[in-house]
C-alpha positions in Angstrom: 9.5 18.0 -5.8 11.9 18.4 -8.8 14.8 16.0 -8.9 18.1 17.7 -7.9 21.6 16.2 -7.6 21.9 14.5 -4.2 18.2 15.0 -3.6 17.0 11.5 -4.6 15.3 9.3 -2.1 16.2 5.6 -1.5 14.1 2.7 -0.3 16.2 0.9 2.2 13.7 -1.3 4.1 10.3 -3.0 3.5 7.8 -5.0 5.6 4.4 -6.4 5.0 1.6 -8.5 6.5 -1.2 -9.4 4.0 -3.5 -12.1 2.7 -0.7 -13.7 0.6 2.3 -13.3 2.9 3.3 -12.6 6.5 6.7 -11.3 5.4 8.2 -9.6 2.4 9.8 -12.9 1.2 6.5 -14.8 1.5 4.8 -12.0 -0.4 7.5 -12.1 -3.2 6.9 -15.9 -3.7 3.1 -15.4 -3.8 3.5 -12.6 -6.4 5.7 -14.8 -8.6 3.3 -17.8 -8.4 0.2 -15.7 -8.8 -1.3 -16.8 -5.5 -4.7 -15.2 -4.7 -5.6 -14.3 -1.1 -9.3 -13.9 -1.9 -11.7 -16.2 -0.1 -15.1 -16.1 1.6 -15.2 -13.5 4.3 -15.3 -14.7 7.9 -18.6 -14.6 9.6 -19.3 -11.3 11.2 -21.6 -10.2 14.0 -24.5 -8.1 12.8 -26.8 -8.0 9.8 -26.3 -10.0 6.7 -24.3 -8.0 4.1 -24.4 -7.8 0.3 -20.8 -8.8 0.1 -19.3 -12.2 1.0 -15.7 -12.3 -0.4 -12.5 -10.6 0.4 -8.7 -11.0 1.0 -8.5 -10.8 4.7 -5.4 -11.4 6.8 -6.5 -14.8 8.2 -5.5 -16.4 11.5 -3.7 -13.2 12.5 -1.9 -13.5 15.9 0.3 -10.7 17.0 2.2 -12.8 19.6 2.8 -15.7 17.3 4.2 -13.5 14.6 6.0 -11.3 17.1 8.3 -14.3 17.9 9.8 -14.0 14.4 11.6 -10.9 15.7 13.2 -12.3 18.9 16.7 -11.3 17.7 15.9 -7.6 17.9 17.2 -5.4 20.7 15.6 -6.3 24.0 14.4 -2.8 24.7 12.7 -2.6 21.3 10.9 -5.9 21.9 9.8 -4.8 25.3 8.3 -1.5 24.0 6.7 -3.3 21.0 5.0 -5.8 23.2 3.8 -3.2 25.7 2.5 -0.9 23.0 0.8 -3.5 20.8 -0.3 -6.4 22.9 -3.5 -4.8 24.1 -4.0 -2.5 21.1 -6.6 -2.9 18.3 -5.9 -5.2 15.3 -5.0 -2.2 13.1 -2.2 -1.1 15.4 -0.9 -4.7 15.9 -0.9 -5.2 12.1 1.2 -2.0 11.7 3.8 -2.9 14.3 4.9 -6.2 12.8 5.8 -4.9 9.3 7.3 -1.8 10.9 9.7 -4.1 12.8 10.4 -6.1 9.6 11.1 -2.9 7.6 13.3 -1.3 10.3 15.3 -4.5 10.6 15.6 -4.9 6.8 16.9 -1.3 6.6 19.7 -2.0 9.2 18.5 0.8 11.4 18.5 -1.4 14.5 22.2 -2.0 13.9 23.3 1.6 13.6 23.4 4.8 15.6 21.3 7.8 14.6 19.9 11.0 15.8 16.2 10.3 16.7 15.3 13.9 15.8 16.3 13.2 12.2 13.8 10.4 11.9 10.2 10.7 10.8 7.1 8.6 10.5 4.1 9.0 8.1 1.0 6.9 8.7 -1.1 6.5 5.6 -4.8 5.8 6.3 -7.9 7.5 7.6 -10.8 6.3 9.8 -8.8 3.2 10.5 -10.5 2.2 13.8 -14.1 1.9 12.4 -14.4 -1.9 13.0 -12.8 -1.5 16.5 -15.4 1.0 17.4 -18.2 -1.0 15.8 -17.2 -4.0 17.9 -17.5 -2.1 21.2 -20.9 -0.5 20.5 -23.1 -3.3 22.0 -21.2 -3.6 25.2 -21.0 0.2 25.5 -24.7 0.5 25.2 -25.2 -2.0 28.1 -22.5 -0.6 30.4 -20.8 2.6 29.2 -18.8 2.9 32.5 -16.8 -0.2 31.6 -15.4 1.4 28.5 -11.6 0.9 28.6 -9.7 4.2 29.4 -7.4 3.2 26.5 -10.2 3.9 24.0 -9.7 7.7 24.3 -6.3 7.1 22.7 -6.8 4.0 20.6 -9.7 5.3 18.5 -7.5 8.1 17.1 -5.6 7.4 13.9 -2.7 9.4 15.4 -2.3 6.5 18.0 -0.4 4.8 15.2 2.1 7.6 15.1 2.6 7.4 18.9 3.0 3.7 19.0 5.5 3.4 16.1 7.5 6.5 17.3 7.8 5.0 20.8 8.9 1.6 19.6 11.4 2.9 17.1 12.5 6.0 19.0 11.4 8.4 16.3 11.5 12.0 17.5 11.4 14.1 14.3 8.2 14.8 12.4 5.2 12.4 12.4 1.6 12.7 11.2 -1.3 10.9 9.6 -2.3 11.4 5.9 -5.5 10.3 4.1 -6.2 10.1 0.4 -8.9 7.4 0.2 -7.5 4.6 -2.1 -4.4 6.8 -2.8 -3.5 7.1 0.9 -0.4 4.9 0.6 1.0 6.9 -2.3 0.2 10.1 -0.5 2.1 8.9 2.5 5.1 8.0 0.4 5.0 11.4 -1.4 4.8 13.3 1.9 7.8 11.3 3.3 9.8 12.0 0.2 9.1 15.7 0.6 10.2 15.6 4.3 13.5 14.1 3.2 14.0 16.4 0.3 13.3 19.5 2.4 15.9 18.4 4.8 13.5 18.0 7.7 14.4 14.3 8.3 17.1 12.0 6.9 15.1 8.8 7.3 11.3 8.2 7.3 9.1 5.2 8.0 5.9 5.1 5.9 3.2 2.8 7.2 0.1 1.9 5.1 -2.5 0.9 7.7 -4.7 -2.1 7.2 -8.3 -1.3 6.2 -10.2 -3.1 9.0 -13.7 -2.2 7.7 -16.8 -2.6 9.8 -20.0 -4.0 8.3 -21.2 -0.5 7.7 -18.3 0.4 5.4 -18.5 -2.9 3.6 -22.1 -2.4 2.8 -21.5 1.3 2.0 -19.0 0.4 -0.8 -21.5 -2.1 -2.2 -24.3 0.5 -2.1 -22.2 3.0 -4.0 -21.5 0.4 -6.7 -17.8 0.2 -6.0 -17.4 -3.3 -4.4 -18.2 -6.6 -6.0 -21.5 -7.9 -4.7 -22.4 -11.2 -3.0 -22.9 -14.1 -5.4 -21.3 -12.3 -8.3 -18.7 -15.1 -8.6 -19.0 -18.7 -7.4 -15.2 -19.0 -7.0 -13.9 -16.1 -4.7 -10.4 -16.1 -6.3 -12.1 -15.3 -9.7 -13.7 -12.1 -8.4 -10.9 -9.6 -8.7 -10.4 -9.0 -12.4 -8.5 -5.8 -13.2 -8.8 -4.8 -16.8 -10.9 -7.8 -17.7 -14.3 -7.4 -19.4 -16.0 -9.3 -16.6 -14.8 -6.9 -13.9 -17.6 -6.2 -11.5 -16.1 -4.0 -8.8 -13.2 -4.1 -6.4 -12.6 -6.9 -3.9 -11.9 -5.9 -0.3 -8.3 -6.6 0.7 -6.4 -6.3 4.0 -2.7 -5.5 4.3 -0.4 -3.5 6.5 2.8 -2.5 4.6 5.8 -0.4 5.6 8.8 1.1 3.7 11.8 2.9 5.1 12.9 5.9 3.0 16.2 7.7 3.3 18.1 10.5 1.6 20.4 8.9 -1.0 23.2 11.1 0.3 22.7 9.8 3.9 22.3 6.2 2.5 25.7 6.4 0.8 27.3 7.9 3.9 25.9 5.3 6.2 26.4 2.3 3.9 22.7 1.5 3.7 21.6 -1.1 1.1 19.5 0.8 -1.5 16.8 -1.5 -2.8 15.4 1.1 -5.3 15.3 4.9 -5.7 12.2 7.1 -5.9 13.1 9.4 -8.8 9.9 11.4 -8.9 6.4 11.5 -7.6 3.3 13.6 -8.1 -0.3 14.0 -6.9 -3.1 16.2 -8.1 -6.8 16.8 -7.5 -9.7 16.7 -10.0 -11.5 19.3 -8.0 -14.5 17.1 -7.4 -16.2 15.4 -4.4 -17.5 12.4 -6.4 -16.1 8.9 -7.3 -15.8 9.4 -11.0 -12.2 9.1 -12.3 -10.7 11.6 -14.8 -8.3 11.0 -17.7 -7.0 14.5 -17.3 -6.1 14.0 -13.6 -4.7 10.5 -13.9 -2.6 11.4 -17.0 -1.5 14.6 -15.4 -0.2 12.8 -12.3 1.8 10.4 -14.4 3.2 13.1 -16.6 4.3 15.2 -13.7 5.9 12.2 -12.0 7.9 11.6 -15.1 8.9 15.2 -15.4 10.1 15.3 -11.8 12.0 12.0 -12.3 13.7 13.6 -15.3 13.0 10.6 -17.6 10.7 10.1 -20.6 7.6 7.8 -20.8 9.5 5.5 -23.2 12.1 4.7 -20.5 9.5 3.2 -18.2 9.3 -0.6 -18.9 6.9 -1.6 -16.1 3.7 -0.1 -14.7 2.0 -1.3 -11.6 -1.5 0.0 -12.4 -4.1 1.1 -9.9 -6.3 -1.5 -11.7 -9.0 -1.9 -9.0 -11.4 -4.1 -11.1 -13.9 -1.3 -11.3 -15.4 -1.2 -14.8 -15.3 2.6 -15.1 -12.0 2.9 -13.2 -10.2 0.4 -15.3 -11.4 1.9 -18.6 -10.4 5.4 -17.6 -7.0 4.3 -16.4 -6.4 2.3 -19.6 -7.1 5.4 -21.6 -4.9 7.5 -19.3 -2.0 5.1 -19.8 -2.4 5.3 -23.5 -2.5 9.1 -23.5 0.8 9.2 -21.5 2.7 6.4 -23.1 1.4 6.6 -26.6 3.2 4.2 -29.0 5.2 2.8 -26.1 2.2 0.9 -24.7 3.0 -2.0 -27.0 6.3 -2.6 -25.1 5.3 -1.4 -21.6 4.5 -4.3 -19.2 1.3 -3.6 -17.2 -0.2 -5.5 -14.3 -2.3 -5.0 -11.2 -1.4 -6.5 -7.8 -5.0 -6.1 -6.7 -5.8 -9.2 -8.8 -4.0 -11.2 -6.1 -4.4 -9.1 -2.9 -7.8 -7.5 -3.5 -7.9 -3.7 -3.0 -6.1 -2.9 0.2 -7.5 0.6 0.2 -5.3 2.8 2.6 -2.2 0.6 2.3 -2.6 -0.2 -1.4 0.0 2.3 -2.6 2.6 0.9 -0.1 1.8 -2.7 -0.9 2.2 -2.0 -4.6 5.4 0.0 -4.2 6.8 -3.1 -2.4 5.5 -5.3 -5.2 7.2 -3.1 -7.8 10.5 -3.2 -5.9 10.3 -7.0 -5.5 9.7 -7.5 -9.2 12.7 -5.2 -10.0 14.9 -7.3 -7.7 13.6 -10.6 -9.0 13.5 -9.6 -12.6 9.9 -10.7 -13.2 6.5 -9.3 -13.9 3.8 -11.0 -11.7 0.7 -12.5 -13.4 -2.5 -10.6 -14.0 -4.8 -12.9 -12.2 -8.1 -13.5 -14.0 -7.3 -11.3 -17.0 -8.9 -13.5 -19.7 -10.6 -10.9 -21.9 -8.7 -7.6 -21.7 -10.7 -4.4 -22.1 -8.0 -3.0 -24.3 -5.9 -5.0 -26.7 -3.3 -2.2 -27.2 -1.9 -2.5 -23.7 0.8 -5.1 -22.9 -0.7 -6.9 -19.9 1.2 -9.9 -18.3 -0.7 -13.1 -18.5 -1.6 -16.1 -16.3 2.0 -16.8 -15.4 4.9 -14.5 -14.5 7.1 -13.0 -17.2 10.9 -12.7 -17.0 11.9 -9.1 -17.4 14.7 -6.8 -16.2 13.0 -3.6 -15.1 15.1 -0.5 -15.2 12.4 2.1 -14.5 8.9 1.5 -13.1 5.8 3.5 -12.3 3.2 2.8 -9.6 -0.3 4.5 -9.7 -2.9 5.0 -7.0 -6.2 6.9 -7.5 -8.7 7.7 -4.8 -12.3 8.8 -4.4 -12.7 12.6 -4.4 -10.4 12.9 -7.5 -7.1 12.2 -5.8 -4.5 11.1 -8.4 -1.0 9.9 -7.6 2.0 8.4 -9.4 5.5 7.4 -8.4 8.5 6.6 -10.6 11.2 4.1 -9.4 14.7 3.3 -10.5 16.2 -0.2 -10.2 19.4 -0.2 -8.2 20.4 -3.8 -9.0 22.4 -3.4 -12.2 
């Protein structure tokens, strides 16, 4: 994925539904103000769990939020309602930001060849809670299981729904990469465009609608913050702070529309930022332990493919999950890549506000990076009171004014999956 003239990829549309914003503009304001979406988890059916806080999408209503898009083409609205109204939460949560991103990109207002459009769905095992919720009724009366289940439990159902609503007839598929899934989806979309397979591609980071089994599993493996660890929920996600005690569960569905820069110029698309380079690698392990070699390697390769030096990056959206080991390894990896430049490189973690959105985290944080570029600010590092490393230049309790020329966004996943993306500001 080496950068070549005319082979750059533009971000032309964005959409999001998360705990701190139902739209991109709401999300931007929350970032700037340092608003936390972390609260007590809603009561769930089933056994009592060892986790009681998270950043869920509260009071979600597909039909209520769907009304925001009443000015879209009638046929689009009809298909969106038909496809999503009786679908699981994870599908409904994908449709809304997809409509926002497609509208933001101007794609509804232009003619295009549907065979030159693609869709990449980032996320794996995304219907766990949907299936868990059906189990009791199924055991009592299996014959009443909805025929739709055979389609809706599949992750690929997201591909079908989004492609039908937006008339996408090029390539489409699902990718997984644990917590790096969002970045993996972006990288695969970039490759589709650079290979000339599609001109425009929607990337959807699917909401992590975890069942009680997954929530407890993350606690049992020592990754998620435990019940009663913090009296105030909003204090629990503490990336790079000495009191970090594990990641906080976050929910978000986020979408970006990517397009070949050549096509964007030809069509007059508004370019919000460019993806200059991206990279992913594997540590060759099946465990959860992060690796300095792998993380630094992904960052260095992304820089190489972008054709810029580490010293030209002036903002880094870190993976920063609030995991004690993960934060320490990432801090060391950043210092290895950026060396003396760490004293002038702004670093923050969006997970301090949104929690860890798992599958969609990379897309959420790409959007956060672009919004900070556009707004010329660095959002606060929520709860960073005693940094684990004094050499790094973390933002503080309030936003910092800064003009960002080049940015980097990291995502790392269980199983040694490392990814990094380099962005260029297109706003002067």
